[in-house]
N, CA, C and O atoms as a DFTB+ gen file, in Angstrom:
708 C
 N C O
     1  1       0.515      -1.449      -0.198
     2  2      -0.205      -0.069      -0.026
     3  2       0.571       1.112       0.079
     4  3       1.249       1.043       1.105
     5  1       0.812       2.429      -0.697
     6  2       1.273       3.117      -0.658
     7  2       0.482       4.055       0.673
     8  3      -0.579       4.002       1.294
     9  1       2.202       5.241       0.641
    10  2       1.325       5.801       1.738
    11  2       0.836       7.600       1.248
    12  3       0.886       8.555       2.023
    13  1       0.515       7.642       0.200
    14  2       0.494       8.691      -0.448
    15  2      -0.860       9.241       0.531
    16  3      -1.844       8.528       0.728
    17  1      -0.746      10.280       0.949
    18  2      -2.133      10.844       1.250
    19  2      -2.288      10.575       2.854
    20  3      -2.962      11.130       3.722
    21  1      -1.409       9.526       2.868
    22  2      -2.204       8.393       4.322
    23  2      -1.162       9.012       5.618
    24  3      -1.395       8.646       6.770
    25  1      -0.489       9.571       5.447
    26  2       0.129      10.226       7.219
    27  2       0.560      11.759       6.556
    28  3       0.107      12.303       5.549
    29  1       1.650      12.253       7.552
    30  2       1.877      13.677       7.353
    31  2       2.857      13.330       7.982
    32  3       2.697      12.989       9.154
    33  1       4.038      13.317       7.447
    34  2       5.707      13.521       8.316
    35  2       5.643      14.678       9.109
    36  3       6.145      14.502      10.219
    37  1       5.051      16.156       8.848
    38  2       5.034      16.528      10.279
    39  2       4.804      16.227      11.671
    40  3       5.458      16.382      12.703
    41  1       3.363      15.616      11.304
    42  2       2.275      15.680      13.010
    43  2       3.427      14.545      13.389
    44  3       3.862      14.630      14.538
    45  1       3.922      13.583      12.623
    46  2       4.979      12.100      13.244
    47  2       5.938      12.962      13.788
    48  3       6.300      12.884      14.962
    49  1       6.468      13.974      12.800
    50  2       8.245      14.342      13.386
    51  2       7.950      15.363      15.125
    52  3       8.502      15.418      16.224
    53  1       6.922      15.920      14.533
    54  2       6.175      16.870      15.792
    55  2       6.053      16.259      16.882
    56  3       6.669      16.380      17.941
    57  1       5.009      15.418      16.497
    58  2       4.844      14.449      18.031
    59  2       6.279      13.738      18.829
    60  3       6.534      13.919      20.020
    61  1       6.919      13.107      18.109
    62  2       8.151      12.903      18.822
    63  2       8.772      13.633      19.191
    64  3       9.343      13.395      20.256
    65  1       9.051      15.204      18.363
    66  2       9.910      16.018      19.064
    67  2       9.658      17.052      20.090
    68  3      10.275      18.027      20.518
    69  1       8.139      16.287      20.410
    70  2       7.722      16.952      21.727
    71  2       8.005      16.212      23.150
    72  3       8.092      16.624      24.307
    73  1       8.087      15.201      22.668
    74  2       8.685      14.434      23.592
    75  2      10.578      14.123      24.480
    76  3      11.233      13.396      25.227
    77  1      10.589      15.198      23.721
    78  2      12.473      16.039      24.334
    79  2      12.002      16.906      25.092
    80  3      12.685      17.195      26.074
    81  1      10.614      17.645      24.881
    82  2      11.076      19.254      25.547
    83  2      10.098      18.643      27.010
    84  3       9.721      19.411      27.895
    85  1       9.864      17.409      27.011
    86  2       8.730      17.633      29.091
    87  2       8.981      15.899      28.520
    88  3       8.924      15.042      27.638
    89  1       9.376      16.430      30.268
    90  2      10.113      14.988      30.872
    91  2       8.929      14.238      30.928
    92  3       9.065      13.050      30.638
    93  1       7.506      14.725      31.303
    94  2       6.559      13.655      31.962
    95  2       5.513      13.584      30.946
    96  3       4.356      13.194      31.106
    97  1       6.128      14.056      29.767
    98  2       5.304      14.603      28.228
    99  2       4.800      12.870      28.054
   100  3       3.637      12.468      28.041
   101  1       5.946      12.109      27.942
   102  2       5.660      10.150      27.630
   103  2       4.671       9.665      27.933
   104  3       4.150       8.794      27.235
   105  1       3.886      10.314      29.614
   106  2       3.169       9.940      30.106
   107  2       1.952      10.029      29.870
   108  3       1.028       9.377      30.355
   109  1       1.929      11.359      28.638
   110  2       0.612      10.959      28.341
   111  2       0.851      11.157      26.556
   112  3       0.468      11.819      25.592
   113  1       1.706      10.131      26.932
   114  2       1.368       9.274      24.800
   115  2       1.119       8.333      25.445
   116  3       1.377       7.710      26.475
   117  1       0.183       8.404      24.034
   118  2      -0.861       7.023      23.535
   119  2      -0.425       6.616      22.598
   120  3      -1.238       5.766      22.235
   121  1       0.288       6.646      21.976
   122  2       0.793       6.979      20.655
   123  2       1.992       5.599      20.303
   124  3       3.186       5.679      20.592
   125  1       1.424       4.533      19.715
   126  2       2.826       3.459      19.392
   127  2       3.649       3.471      18.610
   128  3       3.700       4.572      18.061
   129  1       4.770       2.387      18.044
   130  2       5.584       2.830      17.367
   131  2       4.582       2.543      15.764
   132  3       4.768       3.154      14.712
   133  1       3.606       1.525      15.991
   134  2       2.695       1.010      14.656
   135  2       1.910       1.811      14.133
   136  3       1.459       1.643      13.000
   137  1       1.508       3.232      15.204
   138  2       1.115       4.076      14.742
   139  2       1.197       5.158      13.724
   140  3       0.416       5.934      13.173
   141  1       2.947       4.781      13.698
   142  2       3.587       5.745      12.630
   143  2       3.778       4.894      11.192
   144  3       3.548       3.695      11.037
   145  1       4.321       5.964      10.062
   146  2       3.780       5.469       8.709
   147  2       5.636       5.257       8.759
   148  3       6.205       4.182       8.947
   149  1       6.432       6.854       8.494
   150  2       7.562       6.691       8.612
   151  2       8.395       5.459       9.832
   152  3       8.558       5.380      11.049
   153  1       8.719       4.716       8.692
   154  2      10.126       4.127      10.026
   155  2      10.954       3.993      10.621
   156  3      11.333       3.236      11.515
   157  1      11.486       5.280       9.774
   158  2      13.021       5.437      10.839
   159  2      12.167       6.483      12.561
   160  3      13.095       6.758      13.322
   161  1      11.006       6.906      13.039
   162  2       9.934       7.281      13.609
   163  2       9.993       6.419      14.632
   164  3      10.321       6.569      15.808
   165  1       9.366       4.830      13.570
   166  2       8.758       4.093      14.309
   167  2      10.175       3.707      15.438
   168  3      10.262       3.483      16.645
   169  1      10.767       3.751      14.745
   170  2      12.377       2.379      15.908
   171  2      12.595       4.778      16.854
   172  3      12.312       4.900      18.045
   173  1      12.796       5.349      16.501
   174  2      12.454       6.294      17.041
   175  2      12.330       6.803      19.093
   176  3      12.942       7.076      20.125
   177  1      10.702       6.553      18.266
   178  2       9.748       6.644      19.496
   179  2       9.521       4.571      20.582
   180  3       9.326       4.314      21.770
   181  1       9.701       3.606      19.269
   182  2      10.612       2.174      20.259
   183  2      11.549       2.558      21.221
   184  3      11.391       2.008      22.311
   185  1      12.750       3.575      21.105
   186  2      14.169       3.715      21.386
   187  2      13.578       4.674      22.613
   188  3      14.237       4.734      23.652
   189  1      12.502       5.322      22.510
   190  2      12.334       6.831      24.001
   191  2      11.203       5.856      24.374
   192  3      11.216       5.856      25.605
   193  1      10.360       5.135      24.011
   194  2       9.608       4.080      24.917
   195  2      10.533       3.303      25.730
   196  3      10.144       3.029      26.866
   197  1      11.760       2.867      25.345
   198  2      12.496       1.676      25.727
   199  2      13.361       2.419      27.367
   200  3      13.595       1.870      28.444
   201  1      13.611       3.730      26.921
   202  2      14.321       4.388      27.753
   203  2      13.392       4.848      28.811
   204  3      13.691       4.648      29.988
   205  1      12.384       5.396      28.519
   206  2      10.995       5.437      29.798
   207  2      11.332       4.224      30.486
   208  3      11.928       4.229      31.563
   209  1      10.875       2.936      29.745
   210  2      10.235       1.586      30.594
   211  2      11.784       1.476      31.588
   212  3      11.758       0.793      32.611
   213  1      12.761       2.027      31.274
   214  2      14.194       2.027      32.282
   215  2      14.444       2.802      32.956
   216  3      15.146       2.370      33.870
   217  1      14.289       3.576      33.007
   218  2      13.637       5.008      33.945
   219  2      14.860       6.009      33.205
   220  3      15.218       6.968      33.888
   221  1      15.180       5.923      32.539
   222  2      16.326       7.025      31.716
   223  2      15.207       8.465      31.289
   224  3      13.997       8.687      31.259
   225  1      16.292       9.086      31.050
   226  2      15.408      10.400      30.961
   227  2      15.923      10.182      28.797
   228  3      16.794       9.494      28.266
   229  1      15.097      10.934      28.320
   230  2      14.355      11.007      26.897
   231  2      14.995      12.679      27.230
   232  3      14.562      13.604      27.917
   233  1      16.204      12.512      26.382
   234  2      17.024      13.242      25.329
   235  2      18.227      12.520      24.242
   236  3      18.560      11.379      23.921
   237  1      18.559      13.664      23.969
   238  2      19.211      13.513      22.525
   239  2      20.567      12.571      22.966
   240  3      20.836      11.508      22.408
   241  1      21.305      13.119      23.990
   242  2      22.246      12.048      24.272
   243  2      22.052      10.722      24.141
   244  3      22.418       9.999      23.215
   245  1      20.966      10.210      25.922
   246  2      20.480       8.855      25.873
   247  2      19.653       8.336      24.617
   248  3      19.533       7.112      24.664
   249  1      19.088       8.878      23.579
   250  2      18.291       8.112      22.697
   251  2      19.588       7.718      22.073
   252  3      19.950       6.541      22.082
   253  1      20.667       9.165      21.250
   254  2      21.780       8.301      20.852
   255  2      22.680       7.799      21.057
   256  3      23.640       7.726      20.290
   257  1      22.573       7.207      22.422
   258  2      23.549       6.381      22.849
   259  2      22.459       4.717      22.824
   260  3      22.631       3.528      22.554
   261  1      21.507       5.488      23.224
   262  2      20.945       4.011      23.094
   263  2      20.414       4.172      21.763
   264  3      19.782       3.130      21.593
   265  1      20.310       4.826      20.790
   266  2      20.220       3.874      18.932
   267  2      21.437       3.265      18.381
   268  3      21.405       2.236      17.706
   269  1      22.913       4.146      18.780
   270  2      23.582       3.554      18.666
   271  2      23.476       1.851      19.137
   272  3      23.228       1.226      18.106
   273  1      23.547       1.192      19.962
   274  2      23.588      -0.182      19.918
   275  2      22.471      -0.522      18.758
   276  3      22.955      -1.315      17.950
   277  1      21.660      -0.302      18.568
   278  2      20.856      -0.940      17.270
   279  2      20.808       0.258      16.006
   280  3      19.697       0.779      15.909
   281  1      21.720       0.706      15.148
   282  2      21.847       0.734      14.407
   283  2      21.861       2.154      14.179
   284  3      21.145       2.331      13.194
   285  1      22.437       3.573      14.701
   286  2      22.236       4.653      14.750
   287  2      21.579       5.459      13.155
   288  3      20.628       6.230      13.275
   289  1      21.993       5.275      12.177
   290  2      21.688       4.932      11.292
   291  2      20.684       4.916      10.451
   292  3      20.507       5.566       9.420
   293  1      19.951       4.013      11.043
   294  2      19.010       3.655      10.674
   295  2      17.742       4.220      10.954
   296  3      16.601       3.811      10.738
   297  1      18.291       5.488      11.603
   298  2      17.539       6.576      12.006
   299  2      18.129       7.671      11.400
   300  3      17.948       8.637      12.141
   301  1      18.380       7.799      10.998
   302  2      18.569       9.186       9.958
   303  2      20.543      10.333      10.779
   304  3      21.114      11.392      10.519
   305  1      20.788       8.906      11.956
   306  2      21.772       9.441      12.164
   307  2      21.698      10.558      13.343
   308  3      20.628      11.162      13.264
   309  1      22.529      11.022      14.431
   310  2      22.216      11.942      14.967
   311  2      21.998      13.529      14.534
   312  3      21.391      14.400      15.158
   313  1      22.628      13.614      13.377
   314  2      22.164      14.770      13.240
   315  2      20.552      15.198      12.899
   316  3      20.128      16.345      12.762
   317  1      19.494      13.449      12.765
   318  2      18.190      13.933      12.532
   319  2      17.371      13.453      13.591
   320  3      16.148      13.315      13.598
   321  1      18.614      13.101      14.923
   322  2      17.238      12.773      16.402
   323  2      17.479      14.346      16.798
   324  3      16.673      14.966      17.491
   325  1      18.834      14.989      16.212
   326  2      19.315      16.608      16.955
   327  2      17.404      17.262      16.619
   328  3      16.466      17.527      17.371
   329  1      17.677      17.301      14.509
   330  2      16.822      17.682      13.898
   331  2      15.307      17.964      14.955
   332  3      14.809      18.959      15.482
   333  1      15.004      16.679      14.900
   334  2      13.672      16.197      15.834
   335  2      13.116      16.611      17.347
   336  3      12.116      17.113      17.858
   337  1      14.127      16.194      17.647
   338  2      14.347      17.277      18.705
   339  2      14.672      18.983      19.015
   340  3      14.752      19.312      20.199
   341  1      14.784      19.632      18.362
   342  2      15.225      20.855      18.445
   343  2      13.805      21.623      17.173
   344  3      13.781      22.815      16.866
   345  1      12.801      20.575      16.657
   346  2      12.198      20.981      16.153
   347  2      10.423      21.424      16.188
   348  3       9.629      21.907      15.381
   349  1      10.388      21.083      17.198
   350  2       9.510      21.785      17.873
   351  2       8.944      23.283      19.287
   352  3       8.883      22.977      20.477
   353  1       8.839      23.750      19.132
   354  2       9.126      24.660      19.824
   355  2       8.546      24.934      21.505
   356  3       8.995      25.741      22.319
   357  1       7.404      23.957      21.670
   358  2       6.615      23.835      22.662
   359  2       5.380      22.687      22.599
   360  3       4.605      22.488      21.663
   361  1       5.443      22.074      23.755
   362  2       4.401      20.524      24.566
   363  2       2.765      21.224      24.136
   364  3       1.750      20.546      23.978
   365  1       2.830      22.293      24.045
   366  2       1.421      22.709      24.577
   367  2       0.351      22.308      22.728
   368  3      -0.856      22.480      22.561
   369  1       1.142      21.896      21.919
   370  2       0.252      21.286      20.296
   371  2       0.458      20.422      20.379
   372  3       0.405      20.002      19.223
   373  1       1.024      18.695      21.755
   374  2       1.910      18.065      21.683
   375  2      -0.367      17.074      21.475
   376  3      -0.317      16.181      20.629
   377  1      -1.291      17.177      21.859
   378  2      -2.312      16.199      21.782
   379  2      -3.056      16.896      20.887
   380  3      -4.271      16.717      20.972
   381  1      -2.520      17.914      19.746
   382  2      -2.971      17.963      18.317
   383  2      -2.159      17.150      17.284
   384  3      -2.655      16.480      16.379
   385  1      -1.265      17.252      17.459
   386  2      -0.200      16.009      16.993
   387  2       0.089      14.487      17.197
   388  3       0.639      13.801      16.336
   389  1      -0.298      14.053      18.324
   390  2      -1.502      12.977      18.336
   391  2      -1.827      12.305      17.793
   392  3      -1.446      11.311      17.176
   393  1      -3.589      13.450      18.224
   394  2      -4.675      12.791      17.086
   395  2      -3.972      12.854      16.075
   396  3      -3.792      11.734      15.596
   397  1      -3.323      13.935      15.339
   398  2      -3.122      13.869      13.653
   399  2      -2.488      12.210      13.263
   400  3      -2.839      11.412      12.393
   401  1      -1.507      12.137      14.238
   402  2      -1.027      10.744      13.527
   403  2      -1.775       9.530      14.160
   404  3      -1.182       8.477      13.924
   405  1      -2.788       9.399      14.816
   406  2      -3.587       8.373      15.188
   407  2      -4.930       8.290      14.097
   408  3      -5.721       7.417      13.740
   409  1      -4.692       9.711      13.804
   410  2      -5.587       9.644      12.559
   411  2      -5.789       8.978      11.118
   412  3      -6.821       8.605      10.560
   413  1      -4.489       8.955      10.717
   414  2      -4.255       8.375       9.670
   415  2      -3.715       7.080       9.469
   416  3      -3.589       6.466       8.410
   417  1      -3.206       6.516      11.407
   418  2      -3.209       6.164      10.875
   419  2      -4.122       5.099      11.121
   420  3      -3.705       3.995      10.772
   421  1      -5.744       5.154      11.847
   422  2      -6.702       4.942      11.431
   423  2      -6.722       4.760      10.008
   424  3      -6.560       3.652       9.497
   425  1      -6.959       6.040       9.207
   426  2      -6.745       6.056       7.367
   427  2      -6.717       5.017       7.063
   428  3      -7.675       4.497       6.490
   429  1      -5.418       4.260       7.393
   430  2      -3.770       3.344       6.097
   431  2      -4.880       1.765       7.297
   432  3      -5.144       0.837       6.532
   433  1      -5.224       1.580       8.245
   434  2      -5.186       0.864       8.187
   435  2      -7.311       0.495       7.885
   436  3      -7.846      -0.611       7.809
   437  1      -8.029       1.971       7.784
   438  2      -9.471       1.110       7.150
   439  2      -8.142       0.864       5.790
   440  3      -7.404      -0.112       5.925
   441  1      -7.987       1.576       4.844
   442  2      -7.801       1.182       3.305
   443  2      -7.624      -0.005       3.487
   444  3      -8.460      -0.822       3.101
   445  1      -6.378      -0.406       4.181
   446  2      -6.069      -2.099       4.442
   447  2      -6.867      -2.495       4.517
   448  3      -7.256      -2.859       3.407
   449  1      -7.670      -2.766       5.436
   450  2      -9.077      -3.315       5.558
   451  2     -10.299      -3.687       4.561
   452  3     -10.986      -4.702       4.449
   453  1     -10.284      -2.228       3.767
   454  2     -11.543      -2.124       2.615
   455  2     -10.651      -3.532       1.923
   456  3     -11.063      -4.692       1.928
   457  1      -9.133      -2.963       1.261
   458  2      -8.583      -4.112       0.303
   459  2      -8.597      -5.489       0.460
   460  3      -8.348      -6.325      -0.409
   461  1      -8.986      -5.727       1.930
   462  2      -9.207      -7.227       2.363
   463  2     -10.583      -7.680       1.738
   464  3     -10.851      -8.633       1.006
   465  1     -11.559      -6.431       2.404
   466  2     -12.563      -6.880       1.881
   467  2     -13.586      -7.375       1.100
   468  3     -14.590      -8.083       1.182
   469  1     -12.431      -6.216      -0.321
   470  2     -12.836      -6.339      -1.489
   471  2     -12.340      -7.609      -2.474
   472  3     -12.897      -8.108      -3.452
   473  1     -11.216      -7.890      -1.893
   474  2     -10.733      -9.526      -2.552
   475  2     -11.263     -10.372      -1.701
   476  3     -11.381     -11.443      -2.297
   477  1     -11.633     -10.457      -0.658
   478  2     -12.868     -11.661       0.787
   479  2     -14.065     -11.202      -0.404
   480  3     -14.904     -12.103      -0.380
   481  1     -14.361     -10.431      -1.159
   482  2     -16.373     -10.261      -1.239
   483  2     -15.987     -11.227      -2.582
   484  3     -16.866     -11.961      -3.034
   485  1     -14.567     -11.197      -3.236
   486  2     -14.865     -11.712      -4.727
   487  2     -14.561     -13.419      -4.842
   488  3     -14.911     -14.031      -5.851
   489  1     -14.015     -13.964      -3.929
   490  2     -13.965     -15.115      -3.718
   491  2     -14.352     -16.084      -2.579
   492  3     -14.200     -17.306      -2.602
   493  1     -15.152     -14.957      -1.052
   494  2     -15.697     -15.843      -0.516
   495  2     -16.608     -15.431      -0.504
   496  3     -17.234     -14.807      -1.361
   497  1     -17.033     -15.976       1.375
   498  2     -18.777     -16.052       1.527
   499  2     -18.602     -14.323       2.464
   500  3     -17.953     -13.942       3.439
   501  1     -19.773     -13.551       1.308
   502  2     -20.351     -12.148       1.595
   503  2     -20.710     -11.835       3.066
   504  3     -20.610     -10.729       3.598
   505  1     -21.382     -13.606       3.959
   506  2     -21.942     -12.938       5.048
   507  2     -20.484     -12.478       6.369
   508  3     -20.368     -11.529       7.144
   509  1     -19.594     -13.697       6.077
   510  2     -18.132     -13.900       6.445
   511  2     -16.606     -12.752       6.196
   512  3     -15.596     -12.355       6.776
   513  1     -17.275     -12.648       5.055
   514  2     -16.112     -10.931       5.360
   515  2     -16.554     -10.148       5.889
   516  3     -16.030      -9.574       6.844
   517  1     -17.908      -9.847       5.299
   518  2     -18.612      -8.292       6.216
   519  2     -18.574      -8.748       7.247
   520  3     -19.331      -8.057       7.929
   521  1     -18.163      -9.502       7.837
   522  2     -18.684      -9.771       9.762
   523  2     -17.355      -9.544      10.476
   524  3     -17.135      -8.925      11.517
   525  1     -16.193     -10.451       9.343
   526  2     -14.872     -10.426       9.869
   527  2     -14.598      -8.382       9.113
   528  3     -13.715      -7.586       9.429
   529  1     -15.484      -8.241       8.349
   530  2     -14.497      -6.843       7.922
   531  2     -14.828      -5.805       9.361
   532  3     -14.029      -5.172      10.050
   533  1     -16.457      -5.942       9.484
   534  2     -16.883      -4.924      10.355
   535  2     -15.981      -5.037      11.965
   536  3     -15.827      -4.142      12.796
   537  1     -15.493      -6.472      12.006
   538  2     -15.084      -6.681      13.094
   539  2     -13.198      -5.755      13.339
   540  3     -12.755      -5.138      14.308
   541  1     -12.733      -5.993      12.342
   542  2     -11.435      -5.322      12.061
   543  2     -11.676      -3.800      11.797
   544  3     -10.724      -3.038      11.971
   545  1     -13.124      -3.206      11.306
   546  2     -13.050      -2.188      11.803
   547  2     -12.896      -1.430      13.184
   548  3     -12.115      -0.568      13.586
   549  1     -13.961      -2.108      13.741
   550  2     -13.875      -1.889      15.041
   551  2     -12.558      -1.714      15.921
   552  3     -12.230      -0.616      16.370
   553  1     -11.817      -2.898      16.135
   554  2     -10.436      -3.342      16.543
   555  2      -9.750      -2.122      15.948
   556  3      -8.693      -2.491      16.460
   557  1      -9.397      -0.985      15.317
   558  2      -9.374       0.333      14.500
   559  2      -9.503       0.883      15.767
   560  3      -8.588       1.127      16.553
   561  1     -11.164       1.138      15.982
   562  2     -11.364       2.135      16.862
   563  2     -10.943       2.105      18.230
   564  3     -10.707       3.040      18.995
   565  1     -10.866       0.322      18.482
   566  2     -10.238       0.433      19.832
   567  2      -9.085       0.938      20.353
   568  3      -8.645       1.535      21.335
   569  1      -8.668       0.304      18.961
   570  2      -6.717       0.303      19.702
   571  2      -6.457       1.293      19.516
   572  3      -5.350       1.548      19.990
   573  1      -7.283       2.759      18.632
   574  2      -6.759       4.434      18.798
   575  2      -7.403       5.104      19.731
   576  3      -6.832       6.101      20.174
   577  1      -8.636       4.772      20.227
   578  2      -8.922       5.387      20.603
   579  2     -10.532       6.525      20.312
   580  3     -11.305       5.731      19.777
   581  1     -10.854       7.117      20.362
   582  2     -12.197       8.256      19.742
   583  2     -12.004       8.773      18.144
   584  3     -11.163       9.541      17.678
   585  1     -12.881       8.202      17.627
   586  2     -12.686       8.614      16.533
   587  2     -13.989       8.929      15.806
   588  3     -15.002       8.862      16.502
   589  1     -14.189       9.388      14.031
   590  2     -15.149       9.508      13.602
   591  2     -15.456       7.936      13.096
   592  3     -16.304       7.874      12.205
   593  1     -14.941       6.780      13.495
   594  2     -15.905       5.712      13.144
   595  2     -16.905       5.262      13.769
   596  3     -17.755       4.473      13.357
   597  1     -16.785       5.962      15.195
   598  2     -18.469       5.409      14.859
   599  2     -19.787       5.790      14.661
   600  3     -20.759       5.133      15.035
   601  1     -19.832       7.136      13.914
   602  2     -20.277       7.237      13.492
   603  2     -20.403       6.056      11.940
   604  3     -21.488       5.819      11.408
   605  1     -19.600       5.698      11.644
   606  2     -19.998       4.883      10.387
   607  2     -20.340       3.431      11.329
   608  3     -21.287       2.771      10.899
   609  1     -19.933       3.122      12.049
   610  2     -20.734       1.602      12.737
   611  2     -22.566       1.327      12.850
   612  3     -23.125       0.231      12.815
   613  1     -22.981       2.193      12.938
   614  2     -24.962       1.686      12.896
   615  2     -24.349       1.601      11.370
   616  3     -24.239       0.416      11.057
   617  1     -23.974       2.371      10.462
   618  2     -24.209       2.355       9.037
   619  2     -23.910       0.686       8.621
   620  3     -24.735      -0.082       8.126
   621  1     -22.294       0.340       9.025
   622  2     -21.907      -0.744       8.551
   623  2     -22.681      -2.058       9.227
   624  3     -22.680      -3.156       8.671
   625  1     -23.273      -1.826      10.367
   626  2     -24.695      -3.334      11.274
   627  2     -25.588      -3.207      10.226
   628  3     -25.689      -4.229       9.548
   629  1     -26.094      -2.507       9.972
   630  2     -26.899      -2.013       8.522
   631  2     -27.137      -3.186       7.289
   632  3     -28.092      -3.876       6.933
   633  1     -25.240      -2.953       6.694
   634  2     -25.314      -4.258       6.142
   635  2     -25.264      -5.148       6.133
   636  3     -25.623      -5.936       5.259
   637  1     -24.689      -5.368       7.339
   638  2     -24.422      -6.622       7.737
   639  2     -26.213      -7.271       7.537
   640  3     -26.680      -7.928       6.607
   641  1     -26.813      -6.823       8.664
   642  2     -27.884      -7.536       8.619
   643  2     -28.429      -7.285       8.118
   644  3     -29.584      -7.608       8.398
   645  1     -28.141      -6.221       6.506
   646  2     -28.717      -6.899       5.388
   647  2     -28.490      -8.235       3.949
   648  3     -29.029      -8.657       2.926
   649  1     -27.569      -8.378       4.631
   650  2     -25.842      -9.573       3.967
   651  2     -26.903     -10.304       4.108
   652  3     -27.328     -10.798       3.063
   653  1     -27.863     -10.693       5.738
   654  2     -28.065     -11.494       6.178
   655  2     -29.396     -11.977       6.060
   656  3     -29.849     -12.837       6.815
   657  1     -30.131     -11.373       4.997
   658  2     -31.424     -11.721       5.297
   659  2     -31.470     -12.730       4.232
   660  3     -30.542     -12.843       3.431
   661  1     -32.593     -13.519       4.196
   662  2     -32.754     -14.446       2.760
   663  2     -33.449     -13.653       1.563
   664  3     -33.899     -12.596       2.006
   665  1     -33.555     -13.717       0.960
   666  2     -33.902     -13.148      -0.329
   667  2     -34.297     -13.327      -1.029
   668  3     -34.479     -12.631      -2.028
   669  1     -34.845     -15.186      -0.606
   670  2     -35.607     -16.492      -1.556
   671  2     -34.518     -16.750      -2.681
   672  3     -34.556     -17.857      -3.217
   673  1     -33.464     -15.762      -3.134
   674  2     -33.138     -16.657      -4.281
   675  2     -32.645     -17.153      -3.746
   676  3     -32.628     -17.250      -2.518
   677  1     -31.449     -18.163      -5.387
   678  2     -29.971     -18.929      -5.050
   679  2     -29.283     -17.893      -5.075
   680  3     -29.881     -16.926      -5.547
   681  1     -27.990     -17.670      -4.664
   682  2     -27.113     -16.655      -3.644
   683  2     -25.771     -18.140      -4.780
   684  3     -26.073     -19.310      -5.016
   685  1     -24.482     -17.443      -5.177
   686  2     -23.340     -17.887      -5.477
   687  2     -23.306     -18.315      -6.704
   688  3     -24.287     -17.928      -7.339
   689  1     -22.590     -18.946      -7.286
   690  2     -22.545     -19.452      -8.753
   691  2     -22.419     -20.715      -9.473
   692  3     -21.438     -21.451      -9.374
   693  1     -23.288     -20.909     -10.091
   694  2     -23.673     -22.086     -11.413
   695  2     -22.806     -22.940     -11.467
   696  3     -21.832     -22.719     -12.186
   697  1     -22.880     -23.982     -10.841
   698  2     -22.085     -25.155     -10.370
   699  2     -22.180     -26.050     -11.786
   700  3     -21.198     -26.579     -12.305
   701  1     -23.332     -26.110     -12.231
   702  2     -23.562     -27.062     -12.924
   703  2     -24.561     -28.321     -12.647
   704  3     -25.388     -28.792     -13.429
   705  1     -24.213     -28.795     -11.128
   706  2     -25.289     -29.550     -10.894
   707  2     -27.036     -29.728      -9.622
   708  3     -27.821     -30.663      -9.779
């Protein structure tokens, strides 16, 4: 899947950059590495979360030291970490950055699920396909917090209910038997 239009590099960098500015901000962070599109920011957040779990400070020096153990250049080197750490002037907008990253994550997951639904609808049982698709979409909602998918769910449940109705017609592909 191409990420075009399904991520915001600026929001991802700002969310991670804000974590360098205030020690306690990591406790308010609900982001997980899988919420990020950019691989180096996934790795950077993983390192930050590991440092926090060990009770170590989240600053450029400790992150560079920890990243050095896991191939510092795969993240972008010291210059990129320093750039990220200095890119955010204040933590006041952290919740906005975090919400933006989560929203794009949800969009990527919804597109991925829609693709699976499309593939499975062509080859499988439509009732199972819709049921599984609805469950997968609900998991996006559960894993990413409050969002607009709650407005979509009633329509999906109605669509699933309609697919379960017996129309009195033969369904499927004629096999000749």
